[in-house]
C-alpha positions as CSV (number, residue, x, y, z in Angstrom):
1,M,211.7,175.2,130.5
2,E,211.8,179.1,130.6
3,T,212.0,180.8,127.2
4,A,215.5,182.1,127.8
5,D,216.8,178.7,129.0
6,L,215.3,177.0,126.0
7,L,216.9,179.5,123.5
8,A,220.2,179.2,125.3
9,A,220.2,175.4,125.2
10,A,219.2,175.4,121.6
11,F,221.9,177.9,120.5
12,V,224.8,177.1,122.8
13,D,226.7,175.2,120.0
14,D,225.5,177.4,117.1
15,P,228.5,178.6,115.1
16,L,227.5,182.3,115.6
17,H,227.5,182.0,119.4
18,V,230.6,179.8,119.5
19,W,232.4,182.6,117.6
20,A,230.8,185.6,119.5
21,L,231.2,183.9,122.9
22,P,234.3,181.8,122.7
23,G,235.6,179.6,125.4
24,D,234.1,177.1,127.8
25,R,230.7,175.7,126.8
26,D,229.2,176.0,130.3
27,R,230.2,179.7,130.5
28,R,228.8,180.3,127.1
29,L,225.5,178.6,128.2
30,R,225.3,180.9,131.2
31,R,226.0,184.0,129.1
32,L,223.5,182.9,126.5
33,C,220.8,182.4,129.2
34,W,221.3,186.0,130.2
35,L,221.5,187.3,126.6
36,M,218.4,185.4,125.5
37,G,216.4,186.6,128.5
38,A,217.5,190.2,127.8
39,L,216.7,189.9,124.1
40,V,213.2,188.4,124.7
41,E,212.5,191.1,127.2
42,A,213.6,193.9,124.8
43,L,211.8,192.3,121.7
44,A,208.6,191.7,123.6
45,D,207.5,195.3,122.9
46,T,207.8,195.0,119.1
47,C,208.0,191.4,118.1
48,L,205.6,188.4,118.3
49,I,206.9,185.7,120.5
50,D,205.1,182.4,119.7
51,R,205.6,179.7,122.3
52,D,204.4,176.1,122.8
53,E,205.4,173.6,125.5
54,A,208.8,172.8,123.9
55,G,209.5,175.5,121.3
56,V,209.7,179.2,120.7
57,A,209.7,181.4,117.6
58,V,210.4,185.1,117.7
59,W,208.9,187.0,114.7
60,R,209.7,190.6,113.7
61,P,206.9,192.2,111.6
62,P,207.7,194.2,108.5
63,E,207.0,197.6,110.1
64,V,209.6,197.1,113.0
65,S,213.1,198.2,112.3
66,R,216.3,196.5,113.4
67,P,218.6,196.7,115.1
68,L,217.0,197.8,118.3
69,P,217.0,201.5,118.7
70,P,219.4,202.6,121.5
71,G,216.4,203.8,123.7
72,V,215.0,200.3,123.7
73,A,218.2,198.7,124.8
74,L,218.6,201.3,127.5
75,R,215.1,200.6,128.9
76,H,215.9,196.9,129.2
77,R,218.8,195.0,130.7
78,L,220.4,194.7,127.2
79,A,222.2,197.9,128.2
80,W,224.3,195.7,130.5
81,A,225.5,193.5,127.6
82,P,229.0,194.9,127.5
83,V,229.4,194.2,131.2
84,R,227.7,190.8,131.1
85,L,229.1,189.5,127.8
86,G,232.2,191.6,127.3
87,I,232.8,194.3,124.6
88,P,234.3,191.9,122.0
89,A,231.2,189.7,122.2
90,V,228.9,192.6,121.9
91,L,230.8,194.0,118.9
92,R,230.7,190.5,117.2
93,L,226.9,190.1,117.8
94,R,226.2,193.7,116.7
95,A,228.2,193.1,113.5
96,A,226.2,190.0,112.8
97,G,222.9,191.8,113.4
98,V,223.9,194.7,111.1
99,D,225.0,192.1,108.4
100,V,221.6,190.3,108.7
101,E,219.7,193.5,108.2
102,R,221.8,194.6,105.3
103,R,221.5,191.2,103.6
104,A,217.7,190.9,104.3
105,A,217.1,194.0,102.1
106,S,218.9,192.5,99.1
107,D,217.8,188.9,99.7
108,T,214.1,190.0,99.7
109,A,214.6,192.5,96.9
110,G,213.6,195.3,99.3
111,R,210.1,194.0,99.7
112,P,208.3,194.0,103.1
113,H,208.9,190.8,104.9
114,W,208.5,189.1,108.3
115,T,211.8,188.1,109.9
116,L,212.1,184.9,111.8
117,E,214.6,186.2,114.4
118,L,214.8,183.0,116.4
119,V,213.3,179.5,116.3
120,A,214.3,176.9,118.8
121,T,213.1,173.6,120.3
122,D,214.0,172.1,123.6
123,P,216.9,169.8,122.7
124,G,215.1,166.9,124.4
125,A,212.0,167.4,122.3
126,R,213.5,167.8,118.9
127,G,212.0,165.9,116.0
128,R,208.4,166.1,117.4
129,G,207.2,169.0,115.2
130,H,207.3,171.8,117.7
131,G,209.6,174.1,115.6
132,S,207.7,173.1,112.4
133,R,204.4,174.1,113.8
134,L,205.7,177.4,115.1
135,V,207.3,178.3,111.7
136,E,204.2,177.1,109.7
137,R,202.0,179.3,111.9
138,G,204.2,182.3,111.4
139,A,204.6,181.7,107.7
140,R,200.8,181.6,107.3
141,R,200.6,184.9,109.2
142,A,203.1,186.5,106.9
143,A,201.4,185.1,103.8
144,A,198.1,186.5,105.0
145,T,199.8,190.0,104.7
146,G,201.3,189.1,101.3
147,C,204.8,189.1,102.8
148,A,207.7,186.7,102.6
149,V,209.6,185.3,105.6
150,Y,213.3,186.0,106.0
151,A,215.6,183.9,108.2
152,V,219.2,183.2,108.6
153,T,221.2,180.3,109.9
154,H,224.8,180.0,110.8
155,N,224.6,176.2,111.1
156,P,224.7,174.2,107.8
157,A,223.0,171.3,109.6
158,N,219.8,173.5,109.8
159,L,219.6,174.0,106.0
160,P,217.7,170.8,105.2
161,W,215.1,171.7,107.9
162,F,214.5,175.1,106.4
163,L,214.4,173.8,102.9
164,R,211.8,171.2,103.8
165,R,209.6,174.0,105.1
166,G,209.6,176.0,101.8
167,F,212.6,178.3,102.3
168,R,215.2,178.8,99.6
169,V,218.8,179.9,100.0
170,A,219.0,183.5,98.9
171,S,222.6,184.2,99.9
172,V,225.6,182.6,101.4
173,R,228.4,184.6,102.9
174,S,230.9,184.7,105.8
175,L,231.0,187.2,108.6
176,R,234.4,188.9,108.8
177,R,236.6,186.4,110.6
178,G,233.4,184.7,111.6
179,P,231.0,181.9,110.6
180,R,229.2,181.4,107.3
181,V,225.7,182.8,107.1
182,W,222.9,181.5,104.9
183,G,220.1,184.0,104.1
184,L,216.8,182.2,103.6
185,V,213.5,183.3,102.1
186,C,210.1,181.7,102.1
187,E,207.8,183.3,99.6
188,P,204.1,183.5,100.4
189,D,201.8,181.0,98.6
190,L,199.8,183.2,96.3
């Protein structure tokens, strides 16, 4: 399965994407395939994309700022997001991204940290350790630099999975007229 297809299949029912891309699930899946492809393309210049046969994790190192600078979006097909997704969807996704970045600073006490932007497993291969191995590899990489890992989830069903992997809930909030957001931090083993 292609990376964009895997991410779209994994996130099609995620509360953030249901809120940002409301309506028919099949249409949301098509829009997410495009969005995830555009995001992976844009993030490939600055982020580490770790992939195995059935999973993917996208990691942003501490020195890379977010959100994407406008020039990056314009150099990639993300510039077409308002046309492909609609302006309301882009505004919702942008608001969620800004919220994540703002909360990351307070949730990590302003310390440098790696951000787990996305982690997903092919829905047919869940429960076989693909996501766990990808997160553990990234967490070891972050710990080697003395940094914590920051992640968010909008799906309460994901919380036990993150907690079993050493994350703690640093914050809980709701996006304005949107889903709840759990900020998660995994401290390096010192």
